[in-house]
C-alpha positions as CSV (number, residue, x, y, z in Angstrom):
1,M,45.6,43.6,39.1
2,G,44.4,47.1,38.2
3,A,41.0,48.0,36.9
4,K,42.3,48.4,33.4
5,A,43.9,45.0,33.5
6,V,40.7,43.4,34.8
7,I,38.7,45.1,32.0
8,G,41.3,44.0,29.4
9,T,41.2,40.4,30.6
10,L,37.4,40.4,30.5
11,V,37.5,41.8,26.9
12,V,39.9,39.1,25.8
13,V,37.9,36.3,27.4
14,G,34.8,37.7,25.8
15,V,36.4,37.8,22.4
16,L,37.7,34.3,22.7
17,A,34.4,33.0,24.0
18,G,32.6,34.7,21.1
19,G,35.0,33.2,18.6
20,A,34.5,29.7,20.0
21,W,30.7,30.2,19.9
22,V,30.9,31.3,16.2
23,A,33.2,28.3,15.4
24,D,30.8,26.0,17.2
25,G,27.9,27.3,15.2
26,V,29.7,27.1,11.8
27,L,30.8,23.5,12.3
28,R,27.3,22.6,13.5
29,E,25.7,24.1,10.4
30,R,28.2,22.4,8.1
31,T,27.5,19.0,9.7
32,E,23.8,19.6,9.5
33,D,24.1,20.4,5.8
34,R,26.2,17.3,5.1
35,L,23.8,15.1,7.0
36,A,20.9,16.6,5.0
37,A,22.7,15.9,1.7
38,Q,23.4,12.3,2.7
39,A,19.8,11.7,3.9
40,E,18.6,13.0,0.5
41,Q,20.6,10.3,-1.3
42,Q,19.5,7.6,1.1
43,I,15.7,8.3,1.4
44,P,13.8,7.9,-1.9
45,G,11.1,10.3,-2.9
46,L,12.6,13.4,-1.5
47,D,12.2,16.5,-3.7
48,A,14.7,18.5,-1.5
49,P,17.1,17.7,1.3
50,P,15.5,17.2,4.6
51,D,16.0,19.7,7.4
52,V,18.5,18.4,10.0
53,T,19.0,20.1,13.3
54,I,21.6,19.1,15.9
55,E,20.3,20.2,19.2
56,G,22.2,20.9,22.4
57,F,25.2,23.2,23.1
58,P,28.1,23.3,22.7
59,F,28.3,21.1,19.6
60,L,32.1,20.6,19.7
61,L,31.9,19.3,23.3
62,Q,29.3,16.7,22.2
63,V,31.6,15.7,19.3
64,A,34.5,15.4,21.8
65,R,32.4,13.3,24.1
66,G,31.6,11.0,21.2
67,E,27.8,11.4,21.4
68,L,25.3,14.0,20.1
69,D,22.5,14.8,22.5
70,R,19.7,15.1,20.1
71,V,19.3,15.2,16.3
72,R,16.0,16.1,14.6
73,V,15.3,15.3,11.0
74,T,12.2,16.6,9.2
75,A,10.9,16.3,5.6
76,D,7.8,17.5,3.9
77,E,7.4,14.3,1.9
78,A,9.2,11.0,1.4
79,T,8.4,7.6,-0.1
80,V,9.2,4.5,1.9
81,E,9.1,1.3,0.0
82,G,6.3,2.7,-2.2
83,L,4.3,4.2,0.6
84,L,4.0,8.0,0.5
85,L,4.6,9.7,3.8
86,R,4.2,13.4,4.6
87,D,5.2,15.6,7.5
88,V,8.0,13.2,8.5
89,V,9.7,14.0,11.8
90,V,12.4,11.9,13.3
91,H,14.0,12.5,16.8
92,L,17.2,10.7,17.5
93,G,18.7,10.8,21.0
94,D,22.3,10.1,22.2
95,V,23.7,9.5,18.7
96,T,27.3,8.2,18.6
97,T,29.9,9.8,16.4
98,E,31.8,6.6,15.7
99,Q,30.9,3.6,13.7
100,P,28.4,2.0,14.0
101,Y,26.6,5.3,14.2
102,T,23.8,4.5,16.6
103,A,21.0,6.3,18.3
104,R,20.1,5.0,21.7
105,T,16.5,6.3,21.2
106,A,14.6,7.0,18.0
107,E,11.1,8.3,17.4
108,M,9.3,9.0,14.2
109,T,6.0,10.4,13.2
110,A,4.7,10.6,9.6
111,L,1.3,10.9,7.9
112,A,0.3,8.3,5.4
113,P,-2.4,9.9,3.2
114,M,-5.7,8.0,2.6
115,A,-4.9,7.2,-1.0
116,G,-1.6,5.5,-0.1
117,I,-3.3,3.4,2.6
118,A,-6.0,2.4,0.0
119,D,-3.4,1.4,-2.5
120,A,-1.4,-0.6,0.1
121,V,-4.4,-2.8,1.0
122,G,-5.5,-3.1,-2.6
123,L,-8.6,-1.0,-2.5
124,D,-9.7,0.9,-5.6
125,V,-12.2,3.1,-3.7
126,P,-11.5,6.2,-1.6
127,L,-11.1,5.9,2.2
128,T,-12.6,8.4,4.7
129,A,-12.1,8.8,8.4
130,D,-14.7,7.9,11.0
131,G,-13.3,8.3,14.5
132,A,-10.6,5.6,14.9
133,D,-11.8,3.8,11.8
134,L,-11.4,4.0,8.1
135,V,-14.5,3.7,5.8
136,A,-14.6,2.4,2.2
137,T,-17.9,2.8,0.4
138,I,-18.6,0.1,-2.2
139,E,-21.6,-0.7,-4.3
140,V,-23.3,-4.1,-4.0
141,L,-26.3,-4.8,-6.2
142,G,-27.0,-1.0,-6.6
143,L,-26.8,-0.5,-2.8
144,E,-24.0,1.6,-1.2
145,V,-22.3,-0.4,1.6
146,E,-19.9,1.2,4.0
147,V,-17.0,-1.1,4.9
148,V,-15.6,-0.1,8.3
149,L,-11.9,-0.9,8.8
150,R,-9.6,-0.4,11.7
151,P,-5.8,0.0,11.2
152,E,-3.5,-1.4,13.9
153,A,0.3,-1.3,14.4
154,V,1.8,-4.8,14.5
155,G,5.5,-4.7,14.8
156,R,6.7,-3.2,11.5
157,D,3.4,-3.9,9.7
158,V,0.1,-2.1,9.5
159,R,-2.9,-4.6,9.9
160,V,-6.4,-3.6,8.8
161,S,-9.2,-5.4,10.6
162,L,-12.9,-5.5,9.4
163,V,-15.0,-3.8,12.1
164,G,-18.4,-4.0,10.4
165,L,-20.6,-3.1,7.5
166,R,-23.3,-0.4,7.2
167,A,-26.0,0.0,4.6
168,A,-28.7,2.6,4.7
169,G,-27.7,3.4,8.3
170,A,-28.1,-0.2,9.5
171,E,-25.5,-2.8,10.4
172,V,-25.1,-5.6,7.8
173,D,-23.8,-9.1,8.4
174,P,-20.5,-9.4,6.6
175,G,-21.4,-12.9,5.6
176,R,-24.1,-11.6,3.3
177,I,-21.7,-9.5,1.2
178,P,-19.5,-11.6,-1.0
179,G,-15.8,-10.9,-0.9
180,V,-15.8,-8.5,2.1
181,D,-14.3,-11.1,4.5
182,G,-11.1,-10.9,2.4
183,L,-10.5,-7.4,3.7
184,D,-10.2,-8.6,7.3
185,G,-6.6,-9.1,8.5
186,L,-4.9,-7.5,5.5
187,T,-1.4,-6.3,6.3
188,F,1.3,-4.3,4.6
189,P,4.8,-3.6,5.8
190,V,6.5,-0.3,6.4
191,D,9.8,-1.8,5.2
192,G,11.7,1.5,5.1
193,L,11.9,1.8,8.9
194,P,15.5,1.5,10.2
195,A,16.4,-1.8,11.9
196,G,15.4,-1.6,15.6
197,M,12.3,0.6,15.0
198,E,8.7,-0.6,15.2
199,L,5.3,1.0,14.8
200,T,3.8,1.7,18.1
201,E,0.7,3.7,17.4
202,L,-1.6,4.6,14.5
203,T,-4.0,7.5,14.7
204,V,-6.7,8.0,12.1
205,Q,-7.0,11.7,11.0
206,P,-9.2,13.3,8.4
207,D,-6.5,13.3,5.7
208,G,-4.7,10.1,6.5
209,V,-3.2,7.8,9.2
210,L,-0.5,9.2,11.5
211,L,2.2,6.6,12.0
212,R,4.3,6.6,15.2
213,A,7.4,4.4,15.4
214,E,10.0,4.0,18.2
215,G,13.1,2.1,18.7
216,A,16.3,1.7,20.7
217,D,19.9,1.3,19.6
218,V,19.0,2.2,16.1
219,V,21.8,2.2,13.6
220,V,22.0,5.4,11.6
221,E,23.4,5.0,8.1
222,A,24.6,8.6,7.7
223,P,27.4,9.5,10.1
224,P,26.5,12.3,12.5
225,G,29.9,13.9,12.9
């Protein structure tokens, strides 16, 4: 084969490869847009469609294989069974393209603001962060008492345990403050988690509690392909 023929062949191959790359990208974007629109309908409290990114290349090869390597879903804000969540990030791994649409692995992080946590446990006073604990300041007989609470992940629930009481910088016996014992062991569910996912870690931050959930063989309602 002459030099001109070799160059011509390379040009043709390059054009075909480029066309395939463009087609792959277009179909990926269309699928991402469709997934985002479906997610907006299924997840309450969204002001706009979430951002959906199908990772890995090529997309068409993943579809042909029947499994998407990785799918990332992010939303600025969502409401899950009445609980406001912010900065929601979901990572799905090995997502099937046939029903039932299933992710072999799933991870989610989301921030539950302090006000939402207080409402969920029935507190009508603000919560603040103190290391790994939450602090609610109440007034008892004209004295400010700090109620120290610790959130824990228990399956699909958040449990709040009473760690202690502080007044004027000193520890106070909970038995001396009427009604405080009722705050120990309060739980509230995060019912909006897909079946197969459970809370694995809670991290107290200055503006709320960061929830982390994980799961395996999680059924995804919106079809990925």
